[in-house]
PyMOL Python script that loads the backbone (N, CA, C, O; Angstrom):
from pymol import cmd

cmd.read_pdbstr("""\
ATOM      1  N   MET A   1     -42.617 174.383-213.437  1.00  0.00           N
ATOM      2  CA  MET A   1     -41.964 173.677-212.347  1.00  0.00           C
ATOM      3  C   MET A   1     -42.056 172.182-212.597  1.00  0.00           C
ATOM      4  O   MET A   1     -43.117 171.657-212.933  1.00  0.00           O
ATOM      5  N   ALA A   2     -40.939 171.513-212.429  1.00  0.00           N
ATOM      6  CA  ALA A   2     -40.891 170.075-212.672  1.00  0.00           C
ATOM      7  C   ALA A   2     -41.604 169.336-211.553  1.00  0.00           C
ATOM      8  O   ALA A   2     -41.407 169.621-210.371  1.00  0.00           O
ATOM      9  N   ASN A   3     -42.438 168.378-211.949  1.00  0.00           N
ATOM     10  CA  ASN A   3     -43.199 167.613-210.957  1.00  0.00           C
ATOM     11  C   ASN A   3     -42.648 166.213-210.758  1.00  0.00           C
ATOM     12  O   ASN A   3     -42.655 165.702-209.638  1.00  0.00           O
ATOM     13  N   THR A   4     -42.181 165.598-211.800  1.00  0.00           N
ATOM     14  CA  THR A   4     -41.713 164.223-211.690  1.00  0.00           C
ATOM     15  C   THR A   4     -40.193 164.201-211.490  1.00  0.00           C
ATOM     16  O   THR A   4     -39.492 165.181-211.744  1.00  0.00           O
ATOM     17  N   ALA A   5     -39.722 163.054-211.030  1.00  0.00           N
ATOM     18  CA  ALA A   5     -38.287 162.914-210.793  1.00  0.00           C
ATOM     19  C   ALA A   5     -37.511 163.039-212.092  1.00  0.00           C
ATOM     20  O   ALA A   5     -36.435 163.635-212.115  1.00  0.00           O
ATOM     21  N   SER A   6     -38.041 162.489-213.165  1.00  0.00           N
ATOM     22  CA  SER A   6     -37.330 162.561-214.447  1.00  0.00           C
ATOM     23  C   SER A   6     -37.289 163.993-214.970  1.00  0.00           C
ATOM     24  O   SER A   6     -36.304 164.395-215.589  1.00  0.00           O
ATOM     25  N   ALA A   7     -38.341 164.763-214.730  1.00  0.00           N
ATOM     26  CA  ALA A   7     -38.351 166.164-215.154  1.00  0.00           C
ATOM     27  C   ALA A   7     -37.358 166.978-214.334  1.00  0.00           C
ATOM     28  O   ALA A   7     -36.696 167.872-214.860  1.00  0.00           O
ATOM     29  N   LYS A   8     -37.256 166.668-213.043  1.00  0.00           N
ATOM     30  CA  LYS A   8     -36.279 167.366-212.195  1.00  0.00           C
ATOM     31  C   LYS A   8     -34.859 167.047-212.647  1.00  0.00           C
ATOM     32  O   LYS A   8     -34.001 167.928-212.693  1.00  0.00           O
ATOM     33  N   LYS A   9     -34.616 165.770-212.982  1.00  0.00           N
ATOM     34  CA  LYS A   9     -33.291 165.382-213.467  1.00  0.00           C
ATOM     35  C   LYS A   9     -32.992 166.072-214.795  1.00  0.00           C
ATOM     36  O   LYS A   9     -31.869 166.524-215.017  1.00  0.00           O
ATOM     37  N   ALA A  10     -33.971 166.154-215.667  1.00  0.00           N
ATOM     38  CA  ALA A  10     -33.776 166.812-216.958  1.00  0.00           C
ATOM     39  C   ALA A  10     -33.427 168.291-216.751  1.00  0.00           C
ATOM     40  O   ALA A  10     -32.604 168.842-217.482  1.00  0.00           O
ATOM     41  N   ASP A  11     -34.043 168.921-215.771  1.00  0.00           N
ATOM     42  CA  ASP A  11     -33.712 170.323-215.456  1.00  0.00           C
ATOM     43  C   ASP A  11     -32.273 170.451-214.986  1.00  0.00           C
ATOM     44  O   ASP A  11     -31.550 171.354-215.409  1.00  0.00           O
ATOM     45  N   ARG A  12     -31.855 169.528-214.094  1.00  0.00           N
ATOM     46  CA  ARG A  12     -30.480 169.574-213.614  1.00  0.00           C
ATOM     47  C   ARG A  12     -29.495 169.365-214.764  1.00  0.00           C
ATOM     48  O   ARG A  12     -28.498 170.080-214.870  1.00  0.00           O
ATOM     49  N   GLN A  13     -29.773 168.398-215.612  1.00  0.00           N
ATOM     50  CA  GLN A  13     -28.888 168.134-216.742  1.00  0.00           C
ATOM     51  C   GLN A  13     -28.858 169.326-217.692  1.00  0.00           C
ATOM     52  O   GLN A  13     -27.803 169.686-218.215  1.00  0.00           O
ATOM     53  N   GLY A  14     -30.016 169.930-217.910  1.00  0.00           N
ATOM     54  CA  GLY A  14     -30.086 171.088-218.791  1.00  0.00           C
ATOM     55  C   GLY A  14     -29.235 172.235-218.290  1.00  0.00           C
ATOM     56  O   GLY A  14     -28.582 172.924-219.074  1.00  0.00           O
ATOM     57  N   GLU A  15     -29.244 172.438-216.989  1.00  0.00           N
ATOM     58  CA  GLU A  15     -28.414 173.503-216.411  1.00  0.00           C
ATOM     59  C   GLU A  15     -26.930 173.210-216.617  1.00  0.00           C
ATOM     60  O   GLU A  15     -26.160 174.108-216.956  1.00  0.00           O
ATOM     61  N   ARG A  16     -26.530 171.959-216.412  1.00  0.00           N
ATOM     62  CA  ARG A  16     -25.126 171.584-216.614  1.00  0.00           C
ATOM     63  C   ARG A  16     -24.725 171.734-218.076  1.00  0.00           C
ATOM     64  O   ARG A  16     -23.657 172.261-218.385  1.00  0.00           O
ATOM     65  N   HIS A  17     -25.586 171.268-218.968  1.00  0.00           N
ATOM     66  CA  HIS A  17     -25.279 171.370-220.397  1.00  0.00           C
ATOM     67  C   HIS A  17     -25.202 172.833-220.831  1.00  0.00           C
ATOM     68  O   HIS A  17     -24.344 173.204-221.632  1.00  0.00           O
ATOM     69  N   ASN A  18     -26.099 173.658-220.302  1.00  0.00           N
ATOM     70  CA  ASN A  18     -26.102 175.073-220.642  1.00  0.00           C
ATOM     71  C   ASN A  18     -24.801 175.736-220.206  1.00  0.00           C
ATOM     72  O   ASN A  18     -24.211 176.515-220.954  1.00  0.00           O
ATOM     73  N   GLU A  19     -24.360 175.424-218.994  1.00  0.00           N
ATOM     74  CA  GLU A  19     -23.112 175.991-218.492  1.00  0.00           C
ATOM     75  C   GLU A  19     -21.923 175.519-219.331  1.00  0.00           C
ATOM     76  O   GLU A  19     -21.034 176.308-219.650  1.00  0.00           O
ATOM     77  N   HIS A  20     -21.910 174.244-219.683  1.00  0.00           N
ATOM     78  CA  HIS A  20     -20.850 173.679-220.513  1.00  0.00           C
ATOM     79  C   HIS A  20     -20.815 174.365-221.879  1.00  0.00           C
ATOM     80  O   HIS A  20     -19.752 174.768-222.352  1.00  0.00           O
ATOM     81  N   ASN A  21     -21.974 174.492-222.503  1.00  0.00           N
ATOM     82  CA  ASN A  21     -22.048 175.103-223.829  1.00  0.00           C
ATOM     83  C   ASN A  21     -21.654 176.575-223.791  1.00  0.00           C
ATOM     84  O   ASN A  21     -20.976 177.056-224.699  1.00  0.00           O
ATOM     85  N   ARG A  22     -22.068 177.289-222.758  1.00  0.00           N
ATOM     86  CA  ARG A  22     -21.715 178.708-222.643  1.00  0.00           C
ATOM     87  C   ARG A  22     -20.216 178.875-222.504  1.00  0.00           C
ATOM     88  O   ARG A  22     -19.641 179.794-223.088  1.00  0.00           O
ATOM     89  N   TYR A  23     -19.568 178.000-221.737  1.00  0.00           N
ATOM     90  CA  TYR A  23     -18.127 178.081-221.551  1.00  0.00           C
ATOM     91  C   TYR A  23     -17.403 177.925-222.880  1.00  0.00           C
ATOM     92  O   TYR A  23     -16.544 178.738-223.223  1.00  0.00           O
ATOM     93  N   TYR A  24     -17.748 176.882-223.629  1.00  0.00           N
ATOM     94  CA  TYR A  24     -17.054 176.644-224.893  1.00  0.00           C
ATOM     95  C   TYR A  24     -17.392 177.706-225.936  1.00  0.00           C
ATOM     96  O   TYR A  24     -16.533 178.076-226.735  1.00  0.00           O
ATOM     97  N   ALA A  25     -18.615 178.194-225.940  1.00  0.00           N
ATOM     98  CA  ALA A  25     -18.984 179.248-226.887  1.00  0.00           C
ATOM     99  C   ALA A  25     -18.223 180.527-226.573  1.00  0.00           C
ATOM    100  O   ALA A  25     -17.738 181.196-227.485  1.00  0.00           O
ATOM    101  N   LYS A  26     -18.115 180.870-225.314  1.00  0.00           N
ATOM    102  CA  LYS A  26     -17.403 182.087-224.922  1.00  0.00           C
ATOM    103  C   LYS A  26     -15.910 181.957-225.224  1.00  0.00           C
ATOM    104  O   LYS A  26     -15.290 182.905-225.705  1.00  0.00           O
ATOM    105  N   THR A  27     -15.333 180.788-224.943  1.00  0.00           N
ATOM    106  CA  THR A  27     -13.926 180.562-225.226  1.00  0.00           C
ATOM    107  C   THR A  27     -13.655 180.708-226.718  1.00  0.00           C
ATOM    108  O   THR A  27     -12.650 181.297-227.116  1.00  0.00           O
ATOM    109  N   THR A  28     -14.545 180.176-227.534  1.00  0.00           N
ATOM    110  CA  THR A  28     -14.380 180.277-228.980  1.00  0.00           C
ATOM    111  C   THR A  28     -14.523 181.721-229.440  1.00  0.00           C
ATOM    112  O   THR A  28     -13.753 182.173-230.288  1.00  0.00           O
ATOM    113  N   ARG A  29     -15.489 182.451-228.901  1.00  0.00           N
ATOM    114  CA  ARG A  29     -15.652 183.863-229.270  1.00  0.00           C
ATOM    115  C   ARG A  29     -14.405 184.660-228.915  1.00  0.00           C
ATOM    116  O   ARG A  29     -13.991 185.532-229.678  1.00  0.00           O
ATOM    117  N   ASN A  30     -13.804 184.372-227.772  1.00  0.00           N
ATOM    118  CA  ASN A  30     -12.578 185.072-227.385  1.00  0.00           C
ATOM    119  C   ASN A  30     -11.438 184.748-228.347  1.00  0.00           C
ATOM    120  O   ASN A  30     -10.653 185.629-228.696  1.00  0.00           O
ATOM    121  N   ALA A  31     -11.345 183.502-228.772  1.00  0.00           N
ATOM    122  CA  ALA A  31     -10.293 183.112-229.712  1.00  0.00           C
ATOM    123  C   ALA A  31     -10.495 183.799-231.059  1.00  0.00           C
ATOM    124  O   ALA A  31      -9.531 184.238-231.687  1.00  0.00           O
ATOM    125  N   ILE A  32     -11.750 183.890-231.501  1.00  0.00           N
ATOM    126  CA  ILE A  32     -12.049 184.582-232.755  1.00  0.00           C
ATOM    127  C   ILE A  32     -11.684 186.061-232.630  1.00  0.00           C
ATOM    128  O   ILE A  32     -11.100 186.642-233.545  1.00  0.00           O
ATOM    129  N   ARG A  33     -12.028 186.654-231.505  1.00  0.00           N
ATOM    130  CA  ARG A  33     -11.713 188.067-231.274  1.00  0.00           C
ATOM    131  C   ARG A  33     -10.203 188.293-231.301  1.00  0.00           C
ATOM    132  O   ARG A  33      -9.733 189.286-231.857  1.00  0.00           O
ATOM    133  N   ASP A  34      -9.447 187.382-230.706  1.00  0.00           N
ATOM    134  CA  ASP A  34      -7.994 187.526-230.687  1.00  0.00           C
ATOM    135  C   ASP A  34      -7.405 187.466-232.093  1.00  0.00           C
ATOM    136  O   ASP A  34      -6.478 188.210-232.413  1.00  0.00           O
ATOM    137  N   ILE A  35      -7.942 186.581-232.932  1.00  0.00           N
ATOM    138  CA  ILE A  35      -7.444 186.510-234.311  1.00  0.00           C
ATOM    139  C   ILE A  35      -7.773 187.801-235.047  1.00  0.00           C
ATOM    140  O   ILE A  35      -6.942 188.322-235.791  1.00  0.00           O
ATOM    141  N   ARG A  36      -8.971 188.314-234.847  1.00  0.00           N
ATOM    142  CA  ARG A  36      -9.377 189.521-235.578  1.00  0.00           C
ATOM    143  C   ARG A  36      -8.649 190.763-235.092  1.00  0.00           C
ATOM    144  O   ARG A  36      -8.578 191.755-235.817  1.00  0.00           O
ATOM    145  N   LYS A  37      -8.107 190.730-233.879  1.00  0.00           N
ATOM    146  CA  LYS A  37      -7.314 191.861-233.382  1.00  0.00           C
ATOM    147  C   LYS A  37      -5.879 191.804-233.886  1.00  0.00           C
ATOM    148  O   LYS A  37      -5.174 192.813-233.890  1.00  0.00           O
ATOM    149  N   THR A  38      -5.453 190.628-234.309  1.00  0.00           N
ATOM    150  CA  THR A  38      -4.072 190.428-234.731  1.00  0.00           C
ATOM    151  C   THR A  38      -3.797 191.166-236.029  1.00  0.00           C
ATOM    152  O   THR A  38      -4.621 191.168-236.943  1.00  0.00           O
ATOM    153  N   THR A  39      -2.624 191.795-236.102  1.00  0.00           N
ATOM    154  CA  THR A  39      -2.199 192.422-237.345  1.00  0.00           C
ATOM    155  C   THR A  39      -1.056 191.642-237.988  1.00  0.00           C
ATOM    156  O   THR A  39      -0.610 191.979-239.084  1.00  0.00           O
ATOM    157  N   ASP A  40      -0.588 190.610-237.313  1.00  0.00           N
ATOM    158  CA  ASP A  40       0.493 189.767-237.828  1.00  0.00           C
ATOM    159  C   ASP A  40      -0.104 188.561-238.546  1.00  0.00           C
ATOM    160  O   ASP A  40      -0.793 187.739-237.941  1.00  0.00           O
ATOM    161  N   LYS A  41       0.170 188.469-239.841  1.00  0.00           N
ATOM    162  CA  LYS A  41      -0.421 187.405-240.646  1.00  0.00           C
ATOM    163  C   LYS A  41       0.058 186.025-240.218  1.00  0.00           C
ATOM    164  O   LYS A  41      -0.731 185.080-240.194  1.00  0.00           O
ATOM    165  N   LYS A  42       1.329 185.893-239.883  1.00  0.00           N
ATOM    166  CA  LYS A  42       1.854 184.577-239.497  1.00  0.00           C
ATOM    167  C   LYS A  42       1.204 184.081-238.209  1.00  0.00           C
ATOM    168  O   LYS A  42       0.874 182.902-238.086  1.00  0.00           O
ATOM    169  N   ALA A  43       1.026 184.979-237.262  1.00  0.00           N
ATOM    170  CA  ALA A  43       0.397 184.583-235.998  1.00  0.00           C
ATOM    171  C   ALA A  43      -1.060 184.184-236.233  1.00  0.00           C
ATOM    172  O   ALA A  43      -1.543 183.211-235.652  1.00  0.00           O
ATOM    173  N   ALA A  44      -1.749 184.930-237.077  1.00  0.00           N
ATOM    174  CA  ALA A  44      -3.145 184.616-237.368  1.00  0.00           C
ATOM    175  C   ALA A  44      -3.252 183.270-238.079  1.00  0.00           C
ATOM    176  O   ALA A  44      -4.134 182.468-237.770  1.00  0.00           O
ATOM    177  N   GLU A  45      -2.348 183.023-239.038  1.00  0.00           N
ATOM    178  CA  GLU A  45      -2.375 181.748-239.752  1.00  0.00           C
ATOM    179  C   GLU A  45      -2.036 180.582-238.827  1.00  0.00           C
ATOM    180  O   GLU A  45      -2.550 179.477-239.003  1.00  0.00           O
ATOM    181  N   ALA A  46      -1.181 180.824-237.852  1.00  0.00           N
ATOM    182  CA  ALA A  46      -0.810 179.760-236.920  1.00  0.00           C
ATOM    183  C   ALA A  46      -1.967 179.400-235.997  1.00  0.00           C
ATOM    184  O   ALA A  46      -2.135 178.234-235.640  1.00  0.00           O
ATOM    185  N   ASN A  47      -2.767 180.393-235.607  1.00  0.00           N
ATOM    186  CA  ASN A  47      -3.873 180.151-234.684  1.00  0.00           C
ATOM    187  C   ASN A  47      -5.151 179.713-235.387  1.00  0.00           C
ATOM    188  O   ASN A  47      -6.047 179.166-234.744  1.00  0.00           O
ATOM    189  N   ALA A  48      -5.251 179.940-236.683  1.00  0.00           N
ATOM    190  CA  ALA A  48      -6.494 179.658-237.402  1.00  0.00           C
ATOM    191  C   ALA A  48      -6.940 178.199-237.303  1.00  0.00           C
ATOM    192  O   ALA A  48      -8.116 177.963-237.028  1.00  0.00           O
ATOM    193  N   PRO A  49      -6.071 177.210-237.510  1.00  0.00           N
ATOM    194  CA  PRO A  49      -6.565 175.827-237.436  1.00  0.00           C
ATOM    195  C   PRO A  49      -7.157 175.462-236.078  1.00  0.00           C
ATOM    196  O   PRO A  49      -8.131 174.714-235.999  1.00  0.00           O
ATOM    197  N   LYS A  50      -6.570 175.990-235.020  1.00  0.00           N
ATOM    198  CA  LYS A  50      -7.088 175.718-233.678  1.00  0.00           C
ATOM    199  C   LYS A  50      -8.485 176.323-233.511  1.00  0.00           C
ATOM    200  O   LYS A  50      -9.385 175.688-232.962  1.00  0.00           O
ATOM    201  N   VAL A  51      -8.651 177.555-233.992  1.00  0.00           N
ATOM    202  CA  VAL A  51      -9.945 178.227-233.871  1.00  0.00           C
ATOM    203  C   VAL A  51     -10.980 177.552-234.772  1.00  0.00           C
ATOM    204  O   VAL A  51     -12.139 177.409-234.384  1.00  0.00           O
ATOM    205  N   PHE A  52     -10.564 177.137-235.974  1.00  0.00           N
ATOM    206  CA  PHE A  52     -11.486 176.443-236.856  1.00  0.00           C
ATOM    207  C   PHE A  52     -11.963 175.140-236.224  1.00  0.00           C
ATOM    208  O   PHE A  52     -13.130 174.774-236.365  1.00  0.00           O
ATOM    209  N   ALA A  53     -11.082 174.449-235.537  1.00  0.00           N
ATOM    210  CA  ALA A  53     -11.466 173.210-234.854  1.00  0.00           C
ATOM    211  C   ALA A  53     -12.464 173.496-233.732  1.00  0.00           C
ATOM    212  O   ALA A  53     -13.408 172.734-233.518  1.00  0.00           O
ATOM    213  N   MET A  54     -12.246 174.596-233.023  1.00  0.00           N
ATOM    214  CA  MET A  54     -13.183 174.964-231.952  1.00  0.00           C
ATOM    215  C   MET A  54     -14.561 175.256-232.527  1.00  0.00           C
ATOM    216  O   MET A  54     -15.576 174.828-231.977  1.00  0.00           O
ATOM    217  N   ILE A  55     -14.592 175.993-233.642  1.00  0.00           N
ATOM    218  CA  ILE A  55     -15.865 176.328-234.282  1.00  0.00           C
ATOM    219  C   ILE A  55     -16.561 175.065-234.772  1.00  0.00           C
ATOM    220  O   ILE A  55     -17.770 174.909-234.603  1.00  0.00           O
ATOM    221  N   ASP A  56     -15.788 174.157-235.386  1.00  0.00           N
ATOM    222  CA  ASP A  56     -16.371 172.906-235.874  1.00  0.00           C
ATOM    223  C   ASP A  56     -16.958 172.081-234.732  1.00  0.00           C
ATOM    224  O   ASP A  56     -18.006 171.454-234.889  1.00  0.00           O
ATOM    225  N   LYS A  57     -16.287 172.082-233.593  1.00  0.00           N
ATOM    226  CA  LYS A  57     -16.792 171.325-232.449  1.00  0.00           C
ATOM    227  C   LYS A  57     -18.108 171.917-231.949  1.00  0.00           C
ATOM    228  O   LYS A  57     -19.029 171.178-231.599  1.00  0.00           O
ATOM    229  N   LEU A  58     -18.197 173.241-231.916  1.00  0.00           N
ATOM    230  CA  LEU A  58     -19.450 173.864-231.491  1.00  0.00           C
ATOM    231  C   LEU A  58     -20.589 173.498-232.427  1.00  0.00           C
ATOM    232  O   LEU A  58     -21.711 173.253-231.983  1.00  0.00           O
ATOM    233  N   ALA A  59     -20.304 173.461-233.718  1.00  0.00           N
ATOM    234  CA  ALA A  59     -21.340 173.090-234.685  1.00  0.00           C
ATOM    235  C   ALA A  59     -21.711 171.619-234.531  1.00  0.00           C
ATOM    236  O   ALA A  59     -22.882 171.253-234.630  1.00  0.00           O
ATOM    237  N   LYS A  60     -20.710 170.780-234.289  1.00  0.00           N
ATOM    238  CA  LYS A  60     -20.957 169.343-234.177  1.00  0.00           C
ATOM    239  C   LYS A  60     -21.849 169.009-232.987  1.00  0.00           C
ATOM    240  O   LYS A  60     -22.727 168.152-233.087  1.00  0.00           O
ATOM    241  N   ILE A  61     -21.626 169.685-231.859  1.00  0.00           N
ATOM    242  CA  ILE A  61     -22.420 169.375-230.669  1.00  0.00           C
ATOM    243  C   ILE A  61     -23.702 170.195-230.596  1.00  0.00           C
ATOM    244  O   ILE A  61     -24.482 170.052-229.655  1.00  0.00           O
ATOM    245  N   GLY A  62     -23.922 171.059-231.593  1.00  0.00           N
ATOM    246  CA  GLY A  62     -25.199 171.763-231.681  1.00  0.00           C
ATOM    247  C   GLY A  62     -25.275 173.076-230.946  1.00  0.00           C
ATOM    248  O   GLY A  62     -26.371 173.605-230.758  1.00  0.00           O
ATOM    249  N   VAL A  63     -24.151 173.624-230.521  1.00  0.00           N
ATOM    250  CA  VAL A  63     -24.179 174.910-229.828  1.00  0.00           C
ATOM    251  C   VAL A  63     -24.455 176.026-230.833  1.00  0.00           C
ATOM    252  O   VAL A  63     -25.202 176.961-230.543  1.00  0.00           O
ATOM    253  N   ILE A  64     -23.844 175.922-232.022  1.00  0.00           N
ATOM    254  CA  ILE A  64     -24.133 176.862-233.095  1.00  0.00           C
ATOM    255  C   ILE A  64     -24.524 176.061-234.337  1.00  0.00           C
ATOM    256  O   ILE A  64     -24.213 174.875-234.447  1.00  0.00           O
ATOM    257  N   HIS A  65     -25.195 176.711-235.250  1.00  0.00           N
ATOM    258  CA  HIS A  65     -25.635 176.061-236.479  1.00  0.00           C
ATOM    259  C   HIS A  65     -24.452 175.872-237.418  1.00  0.00           C
ATOM    260  O   HIS A  65     -23.495 176.646-237.387  1.00  0.00           O
ATOM    261  N   LYS A  66     -24.523 174.852-238.243  1.00  0.00           N
ATOM    262  CA  LYS A  66     -23.406 174.552-239.143  1.00  0.00           C
ATOM    263  C   LYS A  66     -23.165 175.684-240.134  1.00  0.00           C
ATOM    264  O   LYS A  66     -22.023 175.928-240.524  1.00  0.00           O
ATOM    265  N   ASN A  67     -24.218 176.376-240.546  1.00  0.00           N
ATOM    266  CA  ASN A  67     -24.029 177.495-241.475  1.00  0.00           C
ATOM    267  C   ASN A  67     -23.356 178.669-240.775  1.00  0.00           C
ATOM    268  O   ASN A  67     -22.554 179.375-241.387  1.00  0.00           O
ATOM    269  N   LYS A  68     -23.670 178.884-239.512  1.00  0.00           N
ATOM    270  CA  LYS A  68     -22.992 179.944-238.761  1.00  0.00           C
ATOM    271  C   LYS A  68     -21.513 179.611-238.623  1.00  0.00           C
ATOM    272  O   LYS A  68     -20.656 180.487-238.737  1.00  0.00           O
ATOM    273  N   ALA A  69     -21.224 178.345-238.379  1.00  0.00           N
ATOM    274  CA  ALA A  69     -19.830 177.930-238.279  1.00  0.00           C
ATOM    275  C   ALA A  69     -19.100 178.199-239.589  1.00  0.00           C
ATOM    276  O   ALA A  69     -17.974 178.695-239.586  1.00  0.00           O
ATOM    277  N   ALA A  70     -19.737 177.875-240.699  1.00  0.00           N
ATOM    278  CA  ALA A  70     -19.119 178.108-242.002  1.00  0.00           C
ATOM    279  C   ALA A  70     -18.899 179.594-242.231  1.00  0.00           C
ATOM    280  O   ALA A  70     -17.857 179.993-242.749  1.00  0.00           O
ATOM    281  N   ASN A  71     -19.870 180.419-241.850  1.00  0.00           N
ATOM    282  CA  ASN A  71     -19.735 181.861-242.030  1.00  0.00           C
ATOM    283  C   ASN A  71     -18.620 182.430-241.159  1.00  0.00           C
ATOM    284  O   ASN A  71     -17.875 183.303-241.604  1.00  0.00           O
ATOM    285  N   LEU A  72     -18.498 181.953-239.935  1.00  0.00           N
ATOM    286  CA  LEU A  72     -17.429 182.417-239.056  1.00  0.00           C
ATOM    287  C   LEU A  72     -16.062 182.054-239.626  1.00  0.00           C
ATOM    288  O   LEU A  72     -15.158 182.888-239.678  1.00  0.00           O
ATOM    289  N   LYS A  73     -15.925 180.814-240.048  1.00  0.00           N
ATOM    290  CA  LYS A  73     -14.644 180.364-240.597  1.00  0.00           C
ATOM    291  C   LYS A  73     -14.296 181.136-241.865  1.00  0.00           C
ATOM    292  O   LYS A  73     -13.137 181.492-242.079  1.00  0.00           O
ATOM    293  N   SER A  74     -15.287 181.392-242.697  1.00  0.00           N
ATOM    294  CA  SER A  74     -15.055 182.146-243.924  1.00  0.00           C
ATOM    295  C   SER A  74     -14.623 183.572-243.608  1.00  0.00           C
ATOM    296  O   SER A  74     -13.701 184.098-244.231  1.00  0.00           O
ATOM    297  N   GLY A  75     -15.284 184.191-242.648  1.00  0.00           N
ATOM    298  CA  GLY A  75     -14.936 185.563-242.279  1.00  0.00           C
ATOM    299  C   GLY A  75     -13.532 185.666-241.717  1.00  0.00           C
ATOM    300  O   GLY A  75     -12.812 186.624-241.999  1.00  0.00           O
ATOM    301  N   ILE A  76     -13.144 184.686-240.927  1.00  0.00           N
ATOM    302  CA  ILE A  76     -11.789 184.680-240.373  1.00  0.00           C
ATOM    303  C   ILE A  76     -10.769 184.528-241.493  1.00  0.00           C
ATOM    304  O   ILE A  76      -9.750 185.219-241.510  1.00  0.00           O
ATOM    305  N   GLN A  77     -11.046 183.619-242.431  1.00  0.00           N
ATOM    306  CA  GLN A  77     -10.103 183.394-243.526  1.00  0.00           C
ATOM    307  C   GLN A  77      -9.993 184.620-244.421  1.00  0.00           C
ATOM    308  O   GLN A  77      -8.901 184.942-244.890  1.00  0.00           O
ATOM    309  N   VAL A  78     -11.099 185.303-244.663  1.00  0.00           N
ATOM    310  CA  VAL A  78     -11.061 186.540-245.457  1.00  0.00           C
ATOM    311  C   VAL A  78     -10.198 187.575-244.748  1.00  0.00           C
ATOM    312  O   VAL A  78      -9.395 188.260-245.381  1.00  0.00           O
ATOM    313  N   TYR A  79     -10.363 187.687-243.437  1.00  0.00           N
ATOM    314  CA  TYR A  79      -9.552 188.644-242.672  1.00  0.00           C
ATOM    315  C   TYR A  79      -8.063 188.305-242.767  1.00  0.00           C
ATOM    316  O   TYR A  79      -7.228 189.184-242.980  1.00  0.00           O
ATOM    317  N   ILE A  80      -7.746 187.030-242.607  1.00  0.00           N
ATOM    318  CA  ILE A  80      -6.336 186.605-242.664  1.00  0.00           C
ATOM    319  C   ILE A  80      -5.765 186.883-244.053  1.00  0.00           C
ATOM    320  O   ILE A  80      -4.629 187.342-244.172  1.00  0.00           O
ATOM    321  N   ASN A  81      -6.526 186.616-245.087  1.00  0.00           N
ATOM    322  CA  ASN A  81      -6.041 186.845-246.448  1.00  0.00           C
ATOM    323  C   ASN A  81      -5.790 188.322-246.739  1.00  0.00           C
ATOM    324  O   ASN A  81      -4.946 188.655-247.571  1.00  0.00           O
ATOM    325  N   LYS A  82      -6.511 189.203-246.065  1.00  0.00           N
ATOM    326  CA  LYS A  82      -6.339 190.641-246.300  1.00  0.00           C
ATOM    327  C   LYS A  82      -5.133 191.206-245.553  1.00  0.00           C
ATOM    328  O   LYS A  82      -4.661 192.297-245.873  1.00  0.00           O
ATOM    329  N   LEU A  83      -4.635 190.475-244.564  1.00  0.00           N
ATOM    330  CA  LEU A  83      -3.474 190.973-243.820  1.00  0.00           C
ATOM    331  C   LEU A  83      -2.264 191.050-244.728  1.00  0.00           C
ATOM    332  O   LEU A  83      -2.085 190.233-245.631  1.00  0.00           O
ATOM    333  N   ALA A  84      -1.437 192.054-244.466  1.00  0.00           N
ATOM    334  CA  ALA A  84      -0.235 192.241-245.317  1.00  0.00           C
ATOM    335  C   ALA A  84       0.840 191.249-244.975  1.00  0.00           C
ATOM    336  O   ALA A  84       1.909 191.261-245.585  1.00  0.00           O
TER     337      ALA A  84
END
""", "prot")
cmd.dss("prot")
cmd.show_as("cartoon", "prot")
cmd.util.cbc("prot")
cmd.orient("prot")
């Protein structure tokens, strides 16, 4: 339990940051899922740069690790390349 005013403020900020990060992480996961469900190569290629930018932003702000971001982007690109 926070005792000082600064600790209470840090708790409030932490809750806001957590909610913000969860929103963007979930939005990105949904976008990744949509690409992986796609069977149309052109549609997947059109959406890939937007999703890659979302992943890069998550890595930049520290929501996910940079290596995880690289692995996600690589997996998406492998999937797109395998589409007919």
